[in-house]
C-alpha positions as CSV (number, residue, x, y, z in Angstrom):
1,M,191.1,-1.7,47.7
2,V,191.9,-5.3,48.6
3,L,189.3,-7.5,50.2
4,M,190.1,-9.4,53.3
5,T,191.2,-12.9,52.3
6,P,192.5,-15.8,54.3
7,D,196.0,-15.0,53.0
8,F,195.9,-11.4,54.4
9,L,194.4,-12.6,57.7
10,A,197.2,-15.2,58.0
11,Q,199.8,-12.6,57.2
12,I,198.4,-10.2,59.8
13,Q,198.5,-13.0,62.3
14,I,202.1,-13.7,61.5
15,I,203.0,-10.1,62.0
16,K,201.1,-9.8,65.3
17,D,202.7,-13.0,66.6
18,A,206.2,-11.8,65.6
19,L,205.6,-8.5,67.4
20,E,204.1,-10.1,70.5
21,D,207.1,-12.6,70.6
22,K,209.3,-9.5,71.1
23,K,207.0,-8.1,73.8
24,A,205.3,-5.3,71.7
25,S,202.5,-3.7,73.6
26,N,199.0,-2.7,72.4
27,V,199.2,-4.5,69.0
28,V,196.2,-3.5,66.9
29,A,195.2,-4.4,63.4
30,L,192.9,-2.2,61.4
31,D,190.9,-3.0,58.2
32,L,190.9,0.3,56.3
33,T,189.3,-1.1,53.1
34,E,185.9,0.5,53.8
35,V,187.2,3.9,54.9
36,S,190.1,4.5,52.5
37,T,190.5,4.2,48.7
38,T,194.3,3.9,49.0
39,L,195.1,2.0,52.2
40,D,194.1,-1.6,53.1
41,Y,195.4,-2.8,56.4
42,F,197.4,-1.3,59.3
43,V,199.1,-3.2,62.1
44,I,200.2,-0.8,64.9
45,A,202.4,-1.7,67.9
46,T,204.2,0.1,70.6
47,A,207.9,-0.4,71.6
48,T,209.3,1.0,74.8
49,S,212.9,1.6,73.6
50,Q,214.9,1.9,70.4
51,P,216.5,-1.6,70.9
52,Q,213.0,-3.1,71.2
53,L,211.8,-1.1,68.1
54,Q,214.7,-2.6,66.2
55,A,213.9,-6.1,67.5
56,L,210.3,-5.8,66.5
57,E,211.3,-4.7,63.0
58,R,213.8,-7.6,62.6
59,N,211.4,-10.2,63.8
60,A,208.4,-9.1,61.7
61,L,210.6,-8.9,58.6
62,E,212.1,-12.4,59.3
63,K,208.8,-14.1,60.1
64,M,207.2,-12.6,57.0
65,R,210.2,-13.6,54.9
66,E,209.9,-17.2,56.2
67,A,206.2,-17.1,55.0
68,G,207.4,-16.0,51.6
69,V,206.5,-12.3,51.9
70,R,209.2,-9.6,51.6
71,A,208.7,-6.0,52.6
72,A,208.3,-3.7,49.6
73,S,210.1,-1.0,51.7
74,V,211.1,0.0,55.2
75,E,210.8,3.6,56.3
76,G,213.3,4.5,59.0
77,P,215.1,3.4,60.9
78,S,214.1,6.1,63.4
79,P,214.4,6.1,67.1
80,R,210.6,6.8,67.3
81,W,208.8,5.1,64.3
82,V,209.5,2.4,61.8
83,L,207.1,1.7,59.0
84,L,207.2,-1.7,57.2
85,N,205.4,-1.9,53.9
86,F,204.2,-5.3,52.9
87,G,202.0,-4.0,50.1
88,A,198.4,-4.2,51.4
89,I,199.6,-4.4,55.0
90,I,201.5,-1.5,56.5
91,V,203.1,-2.0,59.9
92,H,203.7,1.0,62.2
93,L,206.1,0.4,65.1
94,M,206.1,3.4,67.4
95,T,207.3,4.6,70.7
96,P,204.5,5.5,73.2
97,E,205.0,9.2,72.7
98,T,204.9,9.0,68.9
99,R,201.9,6.7,68.9
100,E,200.0,9.1,71.1
101,F,201.1,12.2,69.1
102,Y,200.1,10.8,65.7
103,D,197.0,8.9,67.0
104,L,196.6,6.7,63.9
105,E,193.8,4.8,65.6
106,G,191.9,8.0,66.3
107,L,192.6,9.2,62.7
108,W,191.1,5.9,61.4
109,A,188.5,5.5,64.1
110,D,185.9,4.4,61.5
111,A,188.1,1.4,60.5
112,K,187.2,-2.1,61.8
113,K,189.6,-3.7,64.2
114,I,190.7,-7.1,62.9
115,V,190.6,-9.8,65.6
116,T,192.8,-12.8,64.9
């Protein structure tokens, strides 16, 4: 478990800004540190098309790289869901149908929302 530090808060803000720059919808950040022993932070966003999903992925990776943070891994690409692993911060980029089906926010309903 990693505690929320100004660095993580700043990184989450960079990710959220990068996603919002490319018109992601319903961007949500969750603090999982009090409800999970293995996960720390999620950022979840919706893309309405595969090109937008790819644009969100590229922009988040680029903005974090500019901040000196490289993704440990990228799961995908998929036409429905891309996962960016920044260590303590996991970014889920999903189509509306995938987001509704997997309902990560419902699964982690006890997690605190991070307001930046």
